[in-house]
VMD Tcl script that draws the C-alpha trace (Angstrom):
set ca {
  {9.08 109.97 14.28}
  {6.43 108.01 12.33}
  {8.91 105.29 11.23}
  {10.08 104.80 14.83}
  {6.47 104.33 15.92}
  {5.84 101.74 13.14}
  {9.00 99.54 13.86}
  {7.72 97.82 16.99}
  {4.56 96.44 15.28}
  {6.60 95.20 12.31}
  {9.00 93.39 14.53}
  {6.08 91.76 16.41}
  {4.50 90.55 13.14}
  {7.90 89.21 11.97}
  {8.38 87.29 15.23}
  {4.88 85.90 14.95}
  {5.51 84.77 11.37}
  {8.80 83.09 12.30}
  {7.12 81.41 15.26}
  {4.34 80.06 13.06}
  {6.88 78.97 10.45}
  {8.89 77.17 13.14}
  {5.80 75.44 14.51}
  {4.76 74.36 11.05}
  {8.22 72.99 10.32}
  {8.18 71.19 13.63}
  {4.75 69.72 12.88}
  {5.85 68.55 9.47}
  {8.97 67.04 11.00}
  {6.98 65.32 13.67}
  {4.51 63.98 11.00}
  {7.19 62.61 8.73}
  {9.10 61.37 11.72}
  {6.11 59.42 12.96}
  {5.55 58.10 9.42}
  {9.11 56.94 9.32}
  {8.83 55.27 12.75}
  {5.61 53.53 11.80}
  {7.11 52.32 8.55}
  {10.21 51.01 10.35}
  {7.96 49.29 12.86}
  {5.86 47.46 10.28}
  {8.40 46.91 7.46}
  {11.93 45.63 6.96}
  {13.40 47.66 4.04}
  {16.61 47.45 2.05}
  {17.87 48.91 -1.19}
  {20.42 46.02 -1.57}
  {18.06 44.05 -3.88}
  {18.27 43.04 -7.50}
  {16.08 41.48 -10.09}
  {17.30 37.96 -11.03}
  {16.36 35.54 -13.82}
  {17.57 32.35 -15.42}
  {19.90 33.38 -18.22}
  {20.45 30.38 -20.49}
  {23.76 30.36 -22.33}
  {23.30 28.60 -25.66}
  {26.46 27.00 -27.01}
  {27.43 24.51 -29.62}
  {27.99 20.84 -28.69}
  {30.29 20.32 -31.69}
  {33.04 22.44 -33.16}
  {32.30 24.20 -36.42}
  {31.86 27.47 -38.35}
  {28.67 29.42 -37.88}
  {26.76 29.23 -41.21}
  {23.59 31.14 -40.19}
  {22.53 33.31 -37.30}
  {18.72 33.35 -37.58}
  {17.94 35.71 -34.67}
  {19.32 38.94 -33.21}
  {19.33 40.51 -29.74}
  {15.84 41.44 -28.54}
  {14.04 38.88 -30.78}
  {11.34 36.72 -29.20}
  {11.83 33.00 -29.73}
  {9.71 29.90 -29.18}
  {10.82 26.69 -27.53}
  {12.48 24.48 -30.16}
  {13.03 27.36 -32.60}
  {16.18 27.13 -34.71}
  {18.59 29.87 -33.70}
  {21.96 28.88 -35.20}
  {23.12 26.57 -37.97}
  {26.75 25.41 -38.25}
  {28.33 24.10 -41.44}
  {27.10 20.56 -41.95}
  {29.29 19.15 -44.82}
  {31.90 17.41 -42.62}
  {29.34 15.94 -40.27}
  {27.16 14.79 -43.22}
  {30.12 13.04 -44.79}
  {31.01 11.32 -41.51}
  {27.35 10.24 -41.18}
  {27.36 8.74 -44.72}
  {30.51 6.91 -44.05}
  {29.09 5.43 -40.80}
  {25.96 4.44 -42.63}
  {27.97 2.63 -45.30}
  {30.00 0.78 -42.67}
  {26.75 -0.21 -40.95}
  {25.23 -1.55 -44.18}
  {28.39 -3.60 -44.89}
  {28.27 -5.14 -41.42}
  {24.59 -5.95 -41.79}
  {25.17 -7.60 -45.17}
  {27.93 -9.86 -43.73}
  {25.69 -10.76 -40.78}
  {22.75 -11.58 -43.07}
  {25.02 -13.81 -45.20}
  {26.30 -15.71 -42.10}
  {22.74 -16.08 -40.84}
  {21.59 -17.54 -44.18}
  {24.39 -20.09 -44.09}
  {23.55 -20.98 -40.53}
  {19.92 -21.31 -41.38}
  {20.67 -23.94 -44.02}
  {22.72 -25.88 -41.49}
  {20.03 -25.58 -38.88}
  {17.32 -26.77 -41.26}
  {19.18 -29.97 -41.76}
  {20.21 -30.51 -38.15}
  {17.13 -29.25 -36.36}
  {14.82 -30.92 -38.83}
  {15.92 -34.28 -37.44}
  {15.78 -32.98 -33.92}
  {12.26 -31.68 -34.44}
  {11.05 -35.03 -35.66}
  {12.75 -36.79 -32.79}
  {11.32 -34.31 -30.30}
  {7.85 -34.69 -31.75}
  {8.13 -38.42 -31.52}
  {9.39 -38.16 -27.91}
  {6.52 -35.81 -27.07}
  {3.98 -38.22 -28.56}
  {5.54 -41.10 -26.63}
  {5.36 -39.10 -23.39}
  {1.78 -38.15 -24.03}
  {0.97 -41.80 -24.87}
  {2.64 -43.01 -21.71}
  {0.85 -40.41 -19.63}
  {-2.49 -41.24 -21.27}
  {-1.92 -44.95 -20.65}
  {-1.03 -44.33 -16.98}
  {-3.99 -41.96 -16.47}
  {-6.29 -44.43 -18.26}
  {-5.08 -47.30 -16.10}
  {-5.59 -45.27 -12.92}
  {-9.07 -44.15 -14.08}
  {-9.99 -47.69 -15.06}
  {-8.77 -49.13 -11.73}
  {-10.60 -46.45 -9.84}
  {-13.76 -46.92 -11.91}
  {-13.75 -50.72 -11.54}
  {-13.05 -50.63 -7.84}
  {-15.85 -48.08 -7.29}
  {-18.27 -50.13 -9.38}
  {-17.43 -53.24 -7.34}
  {-17.88 -51.32 -4.08}
  {-21.19 -49.88 -5.33}
  {-22.39 -53.33 -6.52}
  {-21.28 -54.96 -3.24}
  {-23.05 -52.27 -1.20}
  {-26.20 -52.66 -3.37}
  {-26.05 -56.42 -2.92}
  {-25.69 -56.12 0.85}
  {-28.54 -53.67 0.98}
  {-30.70 -55.96 -1.16}
  {-29.98 -58.95 1.17}
  {-30.86 -56.81 4.16}
  {-34.16 -55.83 2.51}
  {-34.89 -59.51 1.79}
  {-34.41 -60.40 5.46}
  {-36.53 -57.50 6.46}
  {-39.28 -58.39 3.93}
  {-39.26 -62.09 4.99}
  {-39.53 -61.09 8.65}
  {-42.44 -58.78 7.83}
  {-44.15 -61.51 5.72}
  {-43.76 -64.14 8.48}
  {-45.24 -61.80 11.09}
  {-48.11 -60.93 8.75}
  {-48.79 -64.64 8.12}
  {-48.81 -65.40 11.84}
  {-51.14 -62.47 12.48}
  {-53.49 -63.67 9.75}
  {-53.44 -67.23 11.17}
  {-54.29 -65.99 14.61}
  {-57.05 -63.72 13.47}
  {-58.45 -66.48 11.22}
  {-58.81 -68.76 14.23}
  {-60.33 -65.98 16.31}
  {-62.74 -65.25 13.47}
  {-63.95 -68.87 13.38}
  {-64.47 -68.64 17.15}
  {-66.37 -65.39 16.45}
  {-64.07 -63.30 18.67}
  {-63.07 -60.81 15.88}
  {-64.93 -59.27 13.04}
  {-64.54 -60.41 9.45}
  {-63.08 -57.01 8.54}
  {-60.17 -57.53 10.91}
  {-59.47 -60.87 9.40}
  {-59.66 -59.50 5.87}
  {-57.25 -56.66 6.80}
  {-54.76 -59.18 8.22}
  {-55.01 -61.25 5.05}
  {-54.34 -58.17 2.89}
  {-51.34 -57.20 4.97}
  {-49.99 -60.76 4.58}
  {-50.42 -60.64 0.80}
  {-48.70 -57.18 0.60}
  {-45.74 -58.39 2.74}
  {-45.47 -61.53 0.59}
  {-45.40 -59.36 -2.56}
  {-42.63 -57.11 -1.04}
  {-40.66 -60.22 -0.13}
  {-40.69 -61.58 -3.64}
  {-39.76 -58.12 -4.99}
  {-36.84 -58.02 -2.56}
  {-35.70 -61.47 -3.74}
  {-35.70 -60.13 -7.31}
  {-33.71 -57.08 -6.35}
  {-31.21 -59.32 -4.53}
  {-30.72 -61.46 -7.64}
  {-30.23 -58.38 -9.81}
  {-27.71 -56.89 -7.30}
  {-25.78 -60.18 -7.32}
  {-25.66 -60.09 -11.06}
  {-24.29 -56.50 -11.06}
  {-21.65 -57.50 -8.50}
  {-20.48 -60.41 -10.59}
  {-20.36 -58.17 -13.69}
  {-18.28 -55.55 -11.84}
  {-15.82 -58.19 -10.59}
  {-15.49 -59.52 -14.16}
  {-14.32 -55.99 -15.29}
  {-11.12 -56.43 -13.22}
  {-9.54 -58.14 -16.23}
  {-9.60 -54.74 -18.09}
  {-7.11 -53.37 -15.49}
  {-4.56 -55.94 -16.57}
  {-4.95 -54.87 -20.20}
  {-4.43 -51.23 -19.23}
  {-1.20 -52.04 -17.36}
  {0.07 -53.90 -20.43}
  {-0.51 -50.70 -22.48}
  {1.68 -48.82 -19.99}
  {4.56 -51.22 -20.56}
  {4.27 -50.86 -24.36}
  {4.26 -47.03 -24.02}
  {7.34 -47.12 -21.82}
  {9.26 -49.05 -24.49}
  {8.19 -46.55 -27.12}
  {9.35 -43.66 -24.98}
  {12.83 -45.17 -24.40}
  {13.21 -45.65 -28.16}
  {12.18 -41.99 -28.89}
  {14.60 -40.69 -26.25}
  {17.42 -42.62 -27.87}
  {16.62 -41.18 -31.27}
  {16.56 -37.65 -29.85}
  {19.99 -38.09 -28.20}
  {21.45 -39.10 -31.60}
  {19.91 -36.06 -33.24}
  {21.27 -33.70 -30.52}
  {24.82 -34.86 -31.21}
  {24.60 -33.25 -34.65}
  {24.15 -29.74 -33.12}
  {27.92 -29.54 -32.52}
  {28.27 -28.87 -36.26}
  {26.79 -25.33 -35.95}
  {28.66 -24.12 -32.87}
  {31.44 -22.42 -34.94}
  {28.86 -20.71 -37.21}
  {26.97 -19.38 -34.18}
  {30.16 -17.97 -32.67}
  {30.98 -16.26 -35.96}
  {27.46 -14.75 -36.01}
  {27.89 -13.42 -32.46}
  {31.10 -11.67 -33.60}
  {29.30 -10.19 -36.61}
  {26.43 -8.99 -34.38}
  {28.92 -7.18 -32.24}
  {30.35 -5.53 -35.29}
  {26.86 -4.45 -36.37}
  {26.11 -2.97 -32.91}
  {29.43 -1.12 -33.05}
  {28.56 0.21 -36.50}
  {25.06 1.22 -35.31}
  {26.50 3.09 -32.35}
  {28.97 4.86 -34.65}
  {26.15 5.81 -37.04}
  {23.93 7.04 -34.20}
  {26.79 9.13 -32.87}
  {27.42 10.57 -36.37}
  {23.66 11.30 -36.68}
  {23.61 13.02 -33.31}
  {26.65 15.18 -34.15}
  {25.00 16.06 -37.52}
  {21.79 17.03 -35.75}
  {23.77 19.10 -33.20}
  {24.93 21.43 -35.94}
  {21.43 22.94 -35.53}
  {21.07 24.82 -32.28}
  {17.51 25.32 -30.99}
  {16.10 27.41 -28.16}
  {15.39 25.32 -25.05}
  {12.77 27.77 -23.77}
  {10.29 30.35 -24.90}
  {11.83 33.72 -24.27}
  {13.88 36.67 -25.59}
  {17.47 36.83 -26.94}
  {19.30 38.89 -24.34}
  {22.76 38.88 -25.83}
  {24.63 37.63 -28.91}
  {28.23 36.58 -28.31}
  {29.34 35.29 -31.73}
  {29.20 36.43 -35.36}
  {28.32 34.59 -38.58}
  {31.34 32.81 -40.07}
  {33.07 32.57 -36.64}
  {34.56 29.23 -35.57}
  {33.05 28.05 -32.27}
  {34.09 25.27 -29.93}
  {31.88 23.04 -27.71}
  {30.67 25.06 -24.69}
  {31.45 28.46 -26.24}
  {28.43 30.75 -25.70}
  {26.66 32.04 -28.76}
  {23.39 33.45 -27.40}
  {21.91 34.21 -23.99}
  {18.14 33.49 -23.75}
  {15.86 34.27 -20.86}
  {12.17 33.97 -20.15}
  {10.78 37.47 -19.27}
  {8.08 35.94 -17.15}
  {10.51 33.79 -15.11}
  {12.15 36.32 -12.77}
  {12.42 37.01 -9.07}
  {14.13 39.37 -6.67}
  {16.97 38.64 -4.30}
  {17.14 41.10 -1.38}
  {20.13 41.02 0.91}
  {18.73 41.66 4.40}
  {20.94 42.45 7.33}
  {21.25 39.65 9.86}
  {19.95 41.92 12.62}
  {16.72 42.39 10.73}
  {16.19 39.02 9.11}
  {14.49 37.65 12.25}
  {11.50 39.89 11.44}
  {11.12 38.37 7.95}
  {8.86 35.37 7.44}
  {8.06 33.25 4.41}
  {4.92 34.31 2.37}
  {5.09 37.87 3.78}
  {3.89 40.58 1.43}
  {6.50 42.81 -0.16}
  {6.32 46.26 -1.72}
  {8.85 46.88 -4.51}
  {9.99 50.14 -6.00}
  {12.24 50.51 -9.04}
  {14.21 53.62 -9.98}
  {13.30 53.03 -13.62}
  {9.63 53.42 -12.88}
  {9.21 56.14 -10.18}
  {5.87 56.27 -8.54}
  {5.00 52.71 -9.50}
  {4.91 49.98 -6.84}
  {5.15 46.23 -7.60}
  {3.82 43.54 -5.28}
  {5.57 40.37 -4.22}
  {5.87 37.70 -1.57}
  {8.77 36.13 0.29}
  {9.47 32.65 -1.06}
  {12.29 31.62 1.23}
  {15.10 32.92 3.36}
  {18.64 31.93 2.57}
  {20.29 29.31 4.85}
  {23.68 31.07 4.81}
  {24.98 34.59 4.63}
  {26.16 35.90 1.28}
  {29.66 36.30 2.62}
  {29.97 32.52 2.90}
  {29.95 32.24 -0.86}
  {32.56 34.89 -1.53}
  {35.63 33.98 -3.54}
  {37.94 35.39 -0.84}
  {37.65 33.92 2.66}
  {36.32 36.15 5.43}
  {38.74 34.83 8.08}
  {41.24 37.39 9.40}
  {44.47 35.63 10.61}
  {46.12 38.92 11.62}
  {44.05 39.12 14.81}
  {42.54 42.49 13.95}
  {38.75 42.14 14.00}
  {35.94 44.56 13.11}
  {32.44 43.27 13.57}
  {30.38 43.78 10.42}
  {26.66 42.99 10.02}
  {26.37 40.36 7.31}
  {23.40 39.94 4.96}
  {21.28 36.94 4.18}
  {19.62 36.55 0.76}
  {15.83 36.60 0.74}
  {14.16 35.37 -2.46}
  {10.98 37.26 -3.39}
  {8.47 36.48 -6.11}
  {7.14 39.48 -7.98}
  {4.00 40.22 -10.00}
  {5.00 41.85 -13.30}
  {2.34 41.06 -15.94}
  {3.74 43.67 -18.37}
  {7.33 42.34 -17.96}
  {8.70 45.77 -17.06}
  {11.35 44.45 -14.70}
  {14.58 43.28 -16.32}
  {17.34 41.07 -14.84}
  {20.01 43.12 -13.11}
  {17.81 46.08 -12.14}
  {18.35 47.37 -8.62}
  {15.16 47.69 -6.55}
  {14.09 48.83 -3.11}
  {11.95 46.39 -1.16}
  {9.82 46.79 1.95}
  {8.90 43.48 3.58}
  {6.04 43.25 6.07}
  {7.59 42.43 9.42}
  {6.15 39.92 11.81}
}
mol new
graphics top color blue
foreach p $ca { graphics top sphere $p radius 0.5 }
foreach p [lrange $ca 0 end-1] q [lrange $ca 1 end] { graphics top cylinder $p $q radius 0.2 }
display resetview
């Protein structure tokens, strides 16, 4: 009886508990559902993303046997550090042979140049003397012509200046004589008026003084006229020097023609060295050929030492010591841990929400609970399927529409270099 009375309350409590549990589950579901909706609204997410890096395949440029492998996988290397050395004996012998051939070619060229030099000393010695004589004759003719022009110009200008001075002196004489005559007439008039007591004695004395001054200026003007005439006659007499200068020009012209004739005779002797010059050109070509062969041998010898092109880490070793390698055959793979990025393949239906420089959250399975930051660098200009080895066209006529993906390059902040090339990551890109 007591158990039957207790069952209804137990059932009620159980229903209440189940109801509360259902409401709590519903609330949790609604909470996480809203979080999912908000996340999808603000972010474009994909797990089709991978860490990428520049993997540099180091290979030999010349064939040979590996003599030394100086690093192993995982070693850090510096730019220019020696990683591999191939056997050098064959390349050293080829370099020595090329050097000997070059020295022989240089010796033959030097011998031919010495012989040509002796011939040129004899031939060009005469040419040099003739050229110097011709140059002196040209300078002498030019000097004589310039001197004649200067002398003619100087004499003509002196004559013009003397003639102008003489004309000016004559004009001043006429002016002074007129002034003196007027002063004399004025004195005579005032002298007569003074005797008739019409003017004062001071006026007569002033007129007399003015007459005397005018007379003095007249005699001075006459003296200047005589001096100007003398200068004009002297300047006209200098015209004879122009004739002497022109005679010097004719003498210089004769000297120039004689020097030119001597130079032409000396130039004819140059034909004797044409064959020697052609032989030297041939020897120079042989020397250049030998230099090129030696440089090539030196380069091939230097290429037996393989250096790291970057500062980074040895990711993989693909050859062993003592192995024969051919040009282009990979030996090491080197990459810079700090030079990496992420390529996320975003569906074409979502890529419109992605913009350059957008912030990105990155999660990696290898480091759970740790989020890396990044930014979108650029969005690919073609879908990844366009670069597939097999064409996407379907000639059978059966067609299934598939959402293609576009690559999005993302820079990532990884100061501790935790991310490695090839890791798969999950990215969440802020949507616009």
